C-alpha positions as CSV (number, residue, x, y, z in Angstrom):
1,X,148.1,238.9,163.3
2,X,150.8,241.1,164.1
3,X,152.9,242.7,161.8
4,X,156.9,242.8,161.0
5,X,158.0,246.2,159.8
6,X,160.9,246.0,157.8
7,X,163.2,248.6,156.0
8,X,165.7,247.4,153.0
9,X,168.8,249.1,152.6
10,X,172.0,249.1,150.2
11,X,172.0,247.9,147.0
12,X,169.6,246.3,144.6
13,X,170.0,242.8,145.4
14,X,171.2,243.2,149.3
15,X,167.9,244.6,149.2
16,X,166.7,241.6,147.4
17,X,168.1,238.5,150.0
18,X,166.7,241.2,153.1
19,X,163.1,241.2,151.2
20,X,162.9,237.7,150.7
21,X,164.0,236.6,154.1
22,X,161.3,238.9,155.6
23,X,158.7,237.5,153.6
24,X,159.7,233.7,155.0
25,X,160.0,235.1,158.5
26,X,156.4,236.9,158.4
27,X,155.0,233.8,156.6
28,X,155.8,231.1,159.7
29,X,155.2,233.9,162.0
30,X,151.6,234.7,160.9
31,X,152.4,237.9,160.7
32,X,151.1,241.3,157.9
33,X,154.9,242.3,156.1
34,X,155.4,246.0,155.6
35,X,158.5,246.6,153.7
36,X,160.1,250.6,153.4
37,X,162.6,250.7,150.5
38,X,163.9,254.1,150.3
39,X,164.0,255.2,146.7
40,X,166.3,258.3,147.0
41,X,169.4,256.8,148.3
42,X,172.7,256.7,145.9
43,X,172.6,252.5,145.7
44,X,169.7,251.9,144.6
45,X,167.8,255.6,143.2
46,X,164.5,253.6,142.4
47,X,161.2,252.7,144.1
48,X,160.1,248.8,143.9
49,X,157.4,249.5,141.7
50,X,159.5,250.7,138.7
51,X,161.6,247.5,139.0
52,X,159.3,245.1,140.1
53,X,155.8,243.7,139.6
54,X,155.1,242.0,142.6
55,X,151.6,241.4,142.2
56,X,152.4,237.5,142.1
57,X,153.4,238.5,145.7
58,X,150.9,237.7,148.7
59,X,148.1,239.9,150.0
60,X,149.6,240.1,153.8
61,X,152.7,241.9,151.7
62,X,152.5,245.6,151.4
63,X,155.7,247.7,150.2
64,X,155.9,251.5,149.8
65,X,159.1,254.0,149.6
66,X,159.4,255.2,153.6
67,X,162.0,255.1,155.6
68,X,161.6,253.9,159.1
69,X,162.6,255.3,162.7
70,X,164.1,252.3,163.9
71,X,167.6,251.3,163.7
72,X,167.8,247.6,164.9
73,X,170.0,245.6,162.4
74,X,169.0,241.7,161.6
75,X,171.4,240.2,159.5
76,X,171.7,237.0,160.1
77,X,169.5,234.1,160.9
78,X,170.9,234.5,164.2
79,X,169.9,238.1,164.5
80,X,166.8,237.0,163.5
81,X,166.0,234.2,166.0
82,X,166.8,236.3,168.7
83,X,164.8,239.1,168.0
84,X,161.6,236.9,166.5
85,X,161.6,235.7,170.2
86,X,159.6,238.4,171.2
87,X,156.0,238.4,171.3
88,X,155.3,241.9,170.2
89,X,152.7,242.9,168.0
90,X,154.8,244.8,166.1
91,X,158.4,244.0,165.3
92,X,161.0,246.7,163.3
93,X,163.7,245.7,161.9
94,X,166.0,246.7,159.4
95,X,168.0,244.6,156.8
96,X,170.5,244.4,153.8
97,X,171.3,240.8,154.4
98,X,169.8,237.2,154.2
99,X,168.3,236.6,157.6
100,X,166.3,233.6,156.9
101,X,168.3,230.2,157.8
102,X,168.8,228.0,154.7
103,X,170.1,225.1,155.8
104,X,167.9,222.3,155.5
105,X,165.8,221.7,151.9
106,X,162.5,223.1,153.2
107,X,164.2,226.4,154.1
108,X,166.1,226.7,151.1
109,X,162.9,225.7,148.6
110,X,160.9,228.4,150.8
111,X,163.6,231.4,150.1
112,X,163.3,230.6,146.3
113,X,159.9,230.2,146.0
114,X,159.6,233.8,147.5
115,X,162.3,235.3,145.0
116,X,161.0,233.7,142.3
117,X,157.3,235.2,142.0
118,X,159.7,238.6,141.9
119,X,158.6,239.5,138.2
120,X,160.4,242.2,135.9
121,X,158.0,245.8,135.4
122,X,157.3,246.6,132.3
123,X,159.9,249.4,132.1
124,X,162.5,246.6,132.9
125,X,161.2,244.1,130.6
126,X,161.4,247.2,127.5
127,X,164.9,247.3,128.1
128,X,165.1,243.4,127.6
129,X,163.5,243.1,124.8
130,X,165.1,246.0,123.5
131,X,168.7,243.9,124.1
132,X,167.0,240.7,122.5
133,X,168.9,241.0,119.1
134,X,172.2,241.9,120.9
135,X,172.2,238.9,123.5
136,X,173.8,235.3,121.7
137,X,170.9,232.2,123.5
138,X,174.4,230.2,123.8
139,X,176.4,233.1,126.1
140,X,177.9,233.0,129.3
141,X,177.2,235.7,131.8
142,X,180.3,237.6,133.4
143,X,179.7,239.7,136.2
144,X,182.8,241.7,136.8
145,X,181.8,244.0,140.2
146,X,183.9,246.9,140.4
147,X,183.2,250.5,141.8
148,X,183.2,250.8,145.6
149,X,183.5,246.9,146.2
150,X,186.9,246.9,147.5
151,X,186.7,242.9,148.2
152,X,185.8,241.7,144.7
153,X,188.2,244.2,143.3
154,X,191.1,242.2,145.4
155,X,189.7,239.1,145.0
156,X,188.6,238.8,141.4
157,X,190.9,240.7,139.4
158,X,190.8,241.5,135.9
159,X,193.0,239.8,135.1
160,X,191.4,236.7,136.9
161,X,188.9,236.8,134.6
162,X,191.3,237.2,131.7
163,X,192.4,233.5,132.0
164,X,189.1,231.9,133.0
165,X,187.5,233.3,129.7
166,X,190.3,232.0,127.9
167,X,189.8,228.6,128.8
168,X,186.4,228.7,127.1
169,X,185.6,227.4,123.8
170,X,187.2,230.0,121.8
171,X,183.9,230.8,119.6
172,X,181.3,231.2,123.2
173,X,179.9,234.7,123.0
174,X,180.4,236.7,126.4
175,X,177.9,238.3,127.8
176,X,179.7,240.9,130.3
177,X,178.4,243.1,132.8
178,X,179.9,245.3,135.0
179,X,180.0,248.8,137.0
180,X,183.0,250.0,135.8
181,X,183.1,251.0,131.6
182,X,187.2,250.5,132.0
183,X,187.1,246.7,133.3
184,X,183.8,246.0,130.0
185,X,186.5,248.1,127.5
186,X,189.1,245.9,128.9
187,X,187.2,242.6,128.1
188,X,186.3,243.9,124.8
189,X,190.3,244.7,123.9
190,X,191.0,241.1,124.6
191,X,188.0,239.3,123.0
192,X,186.8,241.3,120.7
193,X,183.9,240.3,118.6
194,X,182.8,237.9,121.3
195,X,181.9,239.9,124.3
196,X,178.2,241.3,124.2
197,X,177.9,244.2,126.3
198,X,174.4,245.9,126.0
199,X,174.1,247.6,128.9
200,X,175.0,251.4,128.5
201,X,173.9,253.1,131.9
202,X,176.4,252.2,134.8
203,X,174.6,254.6,137.7
204,X,172.7,253.8,140.1
205,X,171.8,256.7,141.4
206,X,169.3,257.7,139.1
207,X,165.9,255.9,138.0
208,X,167.1,254.9,134.5
209,X,170.5,253.4,135.9
210,X,168.3,251.3,138.2
211,X,166.0,250.0,135.6
212,X,169.5,249.3,133.7
213,X,170.4,247.7,136.6
214,X,167.5,245.1,137.5
215,X,167.5,244.4,133.9
216,X,171.1,242.8,133.8
217,X,169.8,241.1,136.7
218,X,166.9,239.2,135.2
219,X,169.7,238.8,131.5
220,X,171.9,237.5,134.1
221,X,169.5,234.9,135.9
222,X,168.4,233.7,132.2
223,X,171.7,232.0,131.9
224,X,173.1,228.7,132.6
225,X,176.6,229.8,133.7
226,X,177.7,232.8,135.6
227,X,181.5,233.7,136.3
228,X,181.4,236.5,138.8
229,X,183.3,238.8,141.6
230,X,183.4,237.1,145.0
231,X,181.4,238.7,147.6
232,X,179.0,240.2,145.1
233,X,175.1,240.2,146.3
234,X,174.3,240.6,142.6
235,X,176.1,237.3,141.3
236,X,174.3,235.5,144.1
237,X,171.3,236.1,143.8
238,X,170.7,236.1,140.3
239,X,171.7,232.3,140.3
240,X,169.0,231.7,143.2
241,X,166.8,233.6,140.7
242,X,167.5,231.7,137.5
243,X,168.8,228.0,139.5
244,X,172.2,228.9,137.7
245,X,175.9,227.4,138.0
246,X,177.7,230.6,139.8
247,X,181.4,230.5,139.5
248,X,183.3,232.5,141.5
249,X,186.6,234.3,139.2
250,X,189.2,234.0,141.6
251,X,193.0,234.1,141.4
């Protein structure tokens, strides 16, 4: 059996889509998968085990906190098809994208089945349990991506969220998450008591912030409807995990 070494990078859900893609490819190629999950980067400053319970993953995957020497980027199925033609017993790649093809139902189901093997860590579960009383069961999830994501800011401005949320039933609760506290304040000012915003740490550069970000992921995935920002892997992977409906809020 050969080995596929994969370093995942960028933010949380960019890492997840690369990790799951690596699982799918290692499966069909009959290779062991060794994943490097660097835990000292400001966009995701936590180890995999701090955030997820991976005991349900196959026994042929190993996840550590090391950084790989190689910098060969594989970001798409086309990249993967080219690189994985190699018969080398050891392959080293790096990714923050989805490089497993999801062009058929079978391939999509394989990808989803591996994604859903990931469960929250005990630390993340503690945060989720502390939010129980502040998350209405009939609320809709709202994810407003800001900070460094200029495409999300441009394509999904706050005004678009205001218009869309006003179109909802006026008694529906809004479970709002954002990496920008000003966006939360704007929604509270507009919609008052209907806004539920349990998140308190929006810094992904420390462990507590990343534990809370992962709790946000699972809380969003538990909602049937997610109103999200364009160009956000976070909204997209939460949708996939929970089999939710994702509506991108754009102008």
